[in-house]
N, C-alpha and C positions, 0 to 999 in steps of 0.2 A: 152335223151342225152346219148351217149355211152361213157363209161369211158375206155380209152385205156391205163391207167396207169398199170404197172406191180405191183403185190403184193410187199409190202415192204420187205418181207423176201427174195424174189427172187433177188431183187435189192441188198439187203444186202450181200447175199452170193457171188454174182457176183462181187460186189465192193471189198470185202475182197481179192478175188483172184486177181483182177486186180490191187489193190493197192500193194499187195505183189510183183506182176510182175513188177510194175512201179518202185519199189525200189530195184529190184534185182541188184546184183553187175554186172550182165552181160548186163544190159540195160543202155542206157543213161538216166539221170534224166530228167523228163519233168513235167510241171504243170499238176495236175489232172483236168479233165474236171469238170465244175461246177455240172453237173448232177450226176457225180460219187461221188463228195464230199457230195452232198445232200443225196444221197442214203446211204452213210456211216453213216451220222449223224442220219438218220431215223432208222437205224438198231440197235436195242438194243443189239444184240449179236456180233456185229462187234468189233474186238479188236482194231480197229483204231480210233484215235481221233485227232483233230487239236491241235497243241501245238506251242507256240511262242518260237523260238530258236534264241538266240543272239550269233553272232560270231564276235569277234573283231580282227582287224589286229594287230598283235603283234608289228609292227613297228610304225604305226602312230595312232592307236586307232580307225580307221574307223570302224563303226558299221554296221552290217547287221542283222536286226531284222525282221523275217518273220514267218508266220504260216506254219508249215509243218504237214503232216499227219503222225503220228507215231503210234506205237502199244504198248499196255500194256505189251506185251511179250518181248519188247526190253529193253536192259539195257540203262543207261544214255549215255554211250559211243556210243552205236549203234544209239540212237536218234540223237546225235550230228553228227554222220557220215552221216545221211540223209541230214542234212543241208550242210555239207562240200562237199558232192557229187554234190549238186546243184551249190555251189559256185565255185567248180573246173571247171564246165562247163562254167562259166562266167569269167574265167581267174584268179581266186584266186589260191594261192598255199597253200594247206592244207595237211600237211604231218607230219612226226615225228618231224620235226624241229619247227613246229608251224603253225599259220594261217597268211597269208600275202595277202593283197589286190593286185589287178593287178599292181598298181604303185610300190609296194615294194616287189614283188615276186623275188626270187633269179634268176638271169640270168641262162639259161640252162648251159652255160659254167662253171659257179661256181658249179653247182650241179655235173657235170662230174668231175671237179677237186677235189671236196670233196671225190668222190668215188676213185679217183686215190690216194689221201692222205690216205684213209682207206686201200687200197691195199698195199701202201708203209709200213704202220704200221704193216700190217699182215706179209709182207716179213721180216721185222726186227725181229718180234716175232719168226718167224720160223727159219730164217737163221742167225740172228745176223747181226752186221755191216759187210758189204762186201767191200773189197778193192782189187779188181783184177786189173791186168794190162789191158790197153785198148785193145791191140791186133789189132790195126787198122793201116792203112797206104796205100799208093797208090799201093803197090805191094803184099799185102796180099791176100790170096784166098777170093773169094766172099762168100756169104752164102753157108753153107754146103749143098750139094745136090740140088743146085738151078736149075740144068738142068734135073730135073725129075718132076713127079707129086708132088703136094703140100703135100699130106699125106706121101708120101715116103720121101720127103725132110725133113718133120717135124720129122719123125722117125730117120733119119740119124743125124739130128742136135741134137736130144735128146741124142742119143748114144754118139756123139762126146763130148757133154757137160759133160755127166756122166764120160766118159773116162778121160777127162781133169781134172775133180774134183778129181778122184782117184789118179791121178799122180801129183796133186798140180799145174796144169797148166791152171786153169780156167782163161778165159779172158772175159771182158765185151762183146766183139764181139760175142763170142760163146753164152753167156747167152741171149743177146738181139736177136741174130739170131734165136735161138731156139723159143723164144716167138713169133717173127714175123712169122716164118714158121708155127707154131701151129695155129696162127690166120688165115693165108692164107688157111689152110686146112679145116677150118670150113665152113659149109653151113647153119648151124642153127643160126638164128639171135641172139638168147639169148646167145648161147655159143660164137659166134663171138664177141659180145659186151664184154663178160667177158674176152676173150683173149686179146682184144684191150686195156682194162683197165690194164691188166698185162703188155702189151707192154709199155704203157705210164708210169706205175710205175717203170719198170726196167730202162727206159730212165731217169727218175728222179733220181733213185738210182745211176746211172752212173754219172750224173752231180754232185750229192752230193759227190761221191768219188773223182772226179776231183777237186772239191773245197777243200776237206780235204787235198788232196795231195799238192795243190797249197799253202794252208795255212801253211802246214808244211815246205815248201821250203822258204816261206817268213817270218817265225817266227824269231824274233831277236835272236842273239847269247845268250847263257846262258840258253836257254830253257824257257825263259819267253816271252810270247807274249804281244802285246801292251795292251791288256785288263787287264793284271796283274800289269801294271806299276802304281806307285802312285806318 
């Protein structure tokens, strides 16, 4: 009878390479074939071994407990990430905010809004509270440089905004117009996304300024607002 089995050391070396590739950050996670798992277990020199990793949903406590092939060279955080990568492929949300099962993952819109809130906080930290005139109306000029290419329009809008800031005539129309045109001039998806978050954050800042202005108008006489009455 002919034995067509490969030597264990050959299977072992191949399995280590394939296992590393399977858990590479550049590849989608997938279950390892049984033959590959068997080869890993038979290879005394392989750094990989099966380990049960438990991940809980931080919202409802749903438990995912499975065996994953991990390496002795990995830290505990890296071993946990092996499980989290597989769970993400199944609809879990596993990120810096925690681990959430598909039923309780954060809606995509909430994730984006959280990023907008972060950008708003960054703006306040850099510029402080901004309270510009609106600068809007049916007969005001449209976006600066709107009748030229987007990159040229963005440059013109940026210069107009800087000039207005130097003369103390900044308006929200100029600020938002600059951000919009900078977004329209981007063709790189990552940079475009970043610019659009800035557009959204500036729009939120403008709304906040309008609300502050309105609250000041409606504040009761004597300088005391309703919240200070006893």
